[in-house]
C-alpha positions in Angstrom: 23.0 -90.7 -111.4 20.9 -88.3 -109.7 21.4 -88.2 -106.0 18.5 -87.6 -103.6 19.7 -84.7 -101.5 16.7 -84.6 -99.4 18.2 -86.6 -96.6 21.4 -84.7 -96.9 19.6 -81.4 -96.5 17.8 -82.7 -93.5 21.1 -83.7 -92.0 22.5 -80.3 -92.6 19.5 -78.7 -91.1 19.8 -80.9 -88.0 23.5 -80.1 -87.7 22.8 -76.4 -87.9 20.3 -76.5 -85.0 21.4 -76.7 -81.2 20.1 -79.4 -78.9 17.8 -78.2 -76.1 19.2 -78.0 -72.5 18.5 -80.9 -70.2 16.7 -79.6 -67.0 17.1 -81.7 -63.9 13.9 -81.7 -61.9 14.4 -82.6 -58.1 11.4 -84.0 -56.4 10.8 -83.2 -52.7 9.7 -86.8 -52.1 12.9 -88.2 -53.5 14.9 -85.9 -51.3 13.1 -87.0 -48.1 13.5 -90.7 -49.1 17.2 -90.2 -49.6 17.7 -88.5 -46.2 15.8 -91.3 -44.5 18.0 -93.8 -46.1 21.0 -92.0 -44.9 19.7 -91.8 -41.4 18.9 -95.4 -41.3 22.4 -96.3 -42.5 23.9 -94.2 -39.7 21.6 -95.8 -37.1 22.4 -99.3 -38.3 26.1 -98.5 -38.1 25.8 -97.2 -34.5 23.8 -100.2 -33.5 26.4 -102.5 -35.0 29.2 -100.6 -33.2 27.2 -100.8 -30.0 26.7 -104.5 -30.3 30.3 -105.0 -30.9 31.2 -103.0 -27.8 28.7 -104.9 -25.7 29.9 -108.2 -27.0 33.4 -107.4 -25.8 33.9 -108.3 -22.2 36.6 -106.5 -20.3 39.5 -108.6 -19.4 40.3 -108.6 -15.7 43.8 -109.5 -14.7 44.2 -110.7 -11.2 47.3 -111.6 -9.2 47.4 -113.5 -6.0 47.0 -110.5 -3.7 43.9 -109.3 -5.5 42.5 -112.8 -5.4 43.0 -113.0 -1.7 41.3 -109.6 -1.2 38.3 -110.7 -3.3 37.9 -113.9 -1.3 37.9 -112.0 2.0 35.4 -109.4 0.8 32.1 -110.9 -0.2 30.7 -107.5 -0.8 32.9 -106.8 -3.8 32.0 -110.2 -5.4 28.4 -109.2 -5.6 29.3 -106.3 -7.8 31.9 -107.8 -10.0 31.0 -106.7 -13.5 32.9 -109.5 -15.1 30.5 -112.0 -13.5 27.3 -110.2 -14.6 25.4 -110.8 -17.7 26.9 -108.5 -20.4 23.5 -108.0 -22.1 22.0 -106.8 -18.8 24.2 -103.7 -18.4 25.1 -101.0 -20.7 28.8 -100.1 -20.6 28.1 -96.7 -22.0 26.4 -95.5 -18.8 27.2 -95.9 -15.1 26.0 -98.9 -13.2 22.8 -98.4 -11.3 22.8 -100.6 -8.2 19.1 -100.2 -7.7 18.5 -102.4 -10.7 20.1 -105.3 -8.9 18.3 -107.4 -6.4 21.2 -107.1 -3.9 20.8 -105.7 -0.3 23.3 -102.9 0.1 23.3 -101.8 3.7 26.1 -100.4 5.8 25.7 -100.9 9.6 27.1 -98.0 11.6 28.0 -98.6 15.2 29.3 -96.2 17.8 32.4 -98.3 18.2 33.4 -97.5 14.6 34.1 -93.9 15.6 35.6 -94.7 19.0 32.9 -92.6 20.7 33.1 -92.2 24.5 29.9 -90.9 26.0 31.4 -90.0 29.4 34.1 -88.0 27.7 31.6 -86.2 25.6 29.4 -85.3 28.6 32.5 -84.1 30.5 33.5 -81.9 27.6 30.0 -80.6 27.3 29.9 -79.7 31.0 33.3 -78.0 30.7 32.0 -75.7 28.0 28.7 -75.0 29.7 28.4 -71.3 30.5 28.3 -70.3 34.1 25.7 -67.8 35.2 22.2 -67.9 33.9 20.1 -64.7 34.2 18.6 -64.6 37.7 21.2 -67.0 39.2 22.9 -66.1 42.5 26.7 -66.8 42.5 29.4 -66.3 45.0 32.6 -64.6 43.7 35.7 -62.7 44.5 36.8 -59.3 43.4 39.9 -59.6 41.1 40.1 -56.2 39.5 38.8 -52.7 40.1 38.3 -50.0 37.4 36.8 -46.5 37.5 33.5 -47.6 35.9 33.1 -51.0 37.6 34.8 -54.1 38.9 35.5 -57.7 37.8 34.4 -60.7 39.9 35.7 -64.2 39.6 32.7 -66.4 39.5 34.4 -69.7 38.4 33.8 -69.4 34.7 36.2 -69.0 31.7 35.8 -65.2 32.0 35.1 -63.1 35.1 31.8 -61.4 35.7 31.6 -57.6 35.2 29.8 -55.4 37.6 29.1 -51.8 36.5 29.6 -49.2 39.2 25.8 -48.4 39.4 25.1 -52.1 40.2 27.6 -52.3 43.1 25.0 -51.2 45.7 22.0 -49.1 46.6 22.3 -45.3 46.2 25.4 -43.4 45.3 28.7 -44.9 46.2 31.3 -42.2 46.9 34.2 -44.3 48.3 34.1 -46.9 45.6 37.7 -48.2 45.7 37.7 -48.2 49.5 34.5 -50.2 49.8 35.5 -52.8 47.3 39.0 -54.3 47.6 40.9 -57.0 45.7 40.0 -60.4 47.2 36.7 -59.3 48.7 34.2 -62.2 48.6 30.6 -61.3 47.8 27.4 -62.7 46.4 26.1 -61.3 43.1 23.1 -61.8 40.9 23.5 -62.5 37.1 21.5 -59.8 35.3 22.8 -60.5 31.8 24.1 -63.7 30.2 27.5 -64.0 28.7 28.5 -62.1 25.7 30.8 -63.2 22.8 33.8 -63.1 25.1 32.1 -65.4 27.6 31.6 -62.6 30.2 28.4 -62.2 32.2 27.1 -59.0 33.8 26.5 -59.3 37.6 24.9 -57.0 40.2 25.0 -56.7 43.9 22.3 -54.1 43.8 19.8 -56.4 42.1 20.5 -59.1 44.7 19.9 -56.7 47.5 16.5 -55.6 46.0 15.5 -59.3 45.4 16.2 -60.1 49.0 14.3 -57.0 50.1 11.2 -58.1 48.1 11.4 -61.6 49.7 11.7 -60.0 53.1 8.7 -57.7 52.7 6.6 -60.4 51.1 7.2 -62.7 54.1 6.4 -59.8 56.5 3.1 -59.1 54.7 2.0 -62.7 54.9 2.7 -62.8 58.6 0.8 -59.5 59.1 3.8 -57.7 60.5 3.9 -54.0 61.2 6.9 -51.8 60.4 8.0 -48.3 61.1 8.9 -46.2 58.1 10.5 -42.7 57.7 8.5 -40.5 55.4 10.9 -38.9 52.9 8.5 -37.3 50.4 5.0 -36.7 49.2 3.0 -36.2 46.0 -0.6 -35.5 45.1 -1.7 -39.0 46.0 0.1 -39.6 49.3 3.4 -40.1 51.0 6.6 -41.9 50.0 9.0 -43.8 52.1 11.9 -46.3 52.0 11.5 -49.9 53.0 14.8 -51.9 52.9 15.9 -50.1 49.7 12.4 -50.3 48.1 10.2 -47.3 47.4 7.0 -47.6 49.4 3.8 -45.5 48.9 1.1 -44.6 51.5 -2.1 -43.3 49.9 -3.9 -40.4 51.6 -6.9 -42.6 52.1 -4.8 -45.0 54.2 -3.8 -42.3 56.7 -5.5 -41.8 60.0 -5.5 -38.1 59.2 -5.0 -37.3 55.5 -5.9 -33.6 55.6 -2.4 -32.1 56.3 -0.5 -35.1 55.0 2.5 -33.0 53.9 3.4 -32.4 57.5 4.3 -36.1 57.9 7.5 -35.6 55.9 10.5 -36.4 58.2 8.3 -38.3 60.7 8.0 -42.0 61.4 4.7 -43.9 61.0 3.7 -47.4 61.9 2.2 -49.1 58.8 1.0 -52.4 57.5 1.5 -53.9 54.1 -1.5 -53.3 51.8 -0.1 -54.6 48.5 3.3 -56.3 47.7 4.0 -57.0 44.0 7.6 -57.6 43.1 6.8 -58.1 39.4 5.3 -54.6 39.1 7.5 -53.2 41.8 4.4 -52.0 43.7 4.7 -51.6 47.4 1.6 -50.0 49.0 1.4 -49.4 52.8 -1.4 -48.4 55.1 -1.6 -46.7 58.5 -5.2 -47.6 59.0 -4.6 -51.2 58.4 -1.8 -51.1 60.9 -4.2 -50.0 63.6 -6.6 -52.8 62.7 -3.8 -55.4 62.7 -2.7 -54.2 66.1 -6.1 -55.1 67.4 -6.1 -58.4 65.5 -2.9 -59.5 67.2 -4.7 -59.3 70.6 -7.4 -61.7 69.4 -7.4 -65.5 69.5 -9.2 -68.2 67.6 -12.2 -69.4 69.5 -12.5 -66.2 71.5 -16.0 -64.9 72.2 -16.5 -61.3 71.1 -19.5 -58.9 71.2 -20.1 -56.3 68.5 -22.7 -54.3 66.6 -24.1 -55.3 63.3 -22.9 -52.7 60.8 -24.4 -53.9 57.6 -26.4 -56.8 56.2 -25.1 -58.1 52.9 -26.5 -61.0 50.7 -23.6 -63.1 51.8 -23.5 -62.2 55.6 -23.1 -59.6 58.3 -20.4 -57.1 59.0 -19.8 -56.8 62.8 -18.0 -53.8 64.4 -15.4 -55.0 66.9 -14.3 -51.6 68.1 -12.1 -50.2 65.3 -12.0 -53.4 63.3 -14.8 -55.3 61.5 -15.5 -59.0 61.3 -17.5 -61.0 58.8 -20.2 -63.4 59.9 -20.7 -65.4 56.7 -24.1 -67.0 56.1 -22.5 -70.4 56.0 -21.3 -69.9 59.6 -24.6 -68.3 60.8 -26.6 -71.4 61.7 -26.9 -75.1 61.1 -30.5 -74.7 60.2 -32.2 -73.5 57.0 -33.1 -69.8 56.7 -35.1 -67.9 54.2 -33.6 -64.4 54.8 -30.6 -63.2 56.8 -32.7 -60.4 58.3 -34.9 -62.9 60.2 -31.9 -63.7 62.3 -30.1 -60.3 62.9 -30.7 -56.7 61.9 -28.5 -53.6 61.6 -27.6 -52.0 64.9 -28.3 -55.2 66.9 -25.7 -56.3 69.4 -24.6 -59.9 69.0 -22.1 -62.4 70.4 -20.0 -64.6 68.1 -16.9 -66.8 68.1 -13.7 -65.8 66.2 -13.2 -68.6 63.7 -10.5 -67.0 61.4 -7.8 -64.3 61.7 -6.1 -63.2 58.5 -3.4 -60.7 59.4 -2.2 -60.2 55.8 -5.6 -59.1 54.6 -6.7 -57.7 58.0 -9.9 -59.8 58.1 -11.7 -61.6 61.0 -14.1 -64.4 60.4 -16.9 -65.0 62.9 -19.2 -67.9 63.7 -22.5 -68.3 65.6 -23.4 -71.8 64.4 -21.0 -73.4 66.9 -23.0 -71.8 69.7 -26.1 -73.9 68.8 -26.9 -77.1 70.8 -29.2 -78.2 67.9 -29.6 -77.3 64.3 -31.6 -74.1 63.8 -31.7 -73.2 67.5 -30.5 -69.6 66.7 -33.6 -69.1 64.6 -36.0 -70.6 67.1 -34.6 -69.2 70.4 -32.0 -66.5 69.5 -32.1 -64.9 73.0 -31.3 -68.1 74.8 -28.3 -68.8 72.5 -26.9 -65.3 73.1 -27.4 -65.5 76.9 -25.6 -68.9 77.2 -22.9 -67.9 74.7 -20.1 -67.7 77.3 -20.7 -71.2 78.7 -21.1 -72.7 75.2 -18.0 -71.0 73.9 -15.9 -72.9 76.5 -17.1 -76.2 75.0 -15.9 -75.2 71.5 -12.5 -74.0 72.8 -11.0 -77.4 72.4 -11.9 -77.5 68.7 -10.0 -74.3 68.0 -7.0 -75.4 70.0 -6.8 -78.6 67.9 -7.1 -76.5 64.7 -4.2 -74.3 65.9 -2.0 -77.3 66.6 -2.7 -78.8 63.2 -1.3 -75.7 61.5 
């Protein structure tokens, strides 16, 4: 039989040929889907573990002593985790007490710390530094060195006084003048340092007392005698209780040959006293005026010449001193001009109503000489003629004013 070899040949041809390679095509969308599935599986597994952990309540084992402690402390009961809702708190994070509606306040009282106010104040006073700047303290010399000395002022540390602060001028016999145990008053000029020591001065205290003394003398209009120890282009210099005083040439009775006054004594008055600027100005001319003022009394009737007419009053020459007749003390009536009452060079009579020795001023008054308001304007001559008799009537007013001071 004849065999059809067509199929056989086809099989041989197929066997002789290689099969094509299978190429795996990966889609990007498929990759993203698979990664999302993996993430979801991981998230679900974490949530299941978390739920299992939350569902497990911690077991609390208590003995009798712990139970008694819990019963006595209500504060711990409010925060017992075992009694709280397990679904409300996350065991994986710390508890936040602000999420609870529980008042959590601790009251602090002074007694909790055994605080004694009196003991605290006593300790504070004990440690308070002694000697503020400008304070005067009494002390005792306890040690002497070549550059200064130490003074016991009652503090933790003694006060130190440099040699230049021990007195006025140059001290030659230093150790002889200051001996151990010498009591003295000092002025604190510098507060305590790191060692608790303050700097004190006897010189500063002397100068302070000197300024107080001259200030009081100036207010009282006192006159002093000074020794002229030098001069400069502006005037003379002198010493006043350890203070440097200055007399301007214009305040000298004779300022032409002012250098010749060195070594002589002059009587002067205080013209300006300023401790802050350390300015002490004296005047020989004012001293002569003050000397005349001291001989005057309140209510005294004087006679003088009108030196000048000013918008505010008249200046009257009283024989070396001048007085001011202010417009308010001129008359009790109304005036249009001061010149309708008095003129320059006219001799008038007036009462002394004020004496200021510090400023060297004299206040005068003519209104008290009037029997009626404006009489001085209407009949000036009559008022001036009867001035001595009318002055006697006003004397009682000034005596009462003097007593009230």
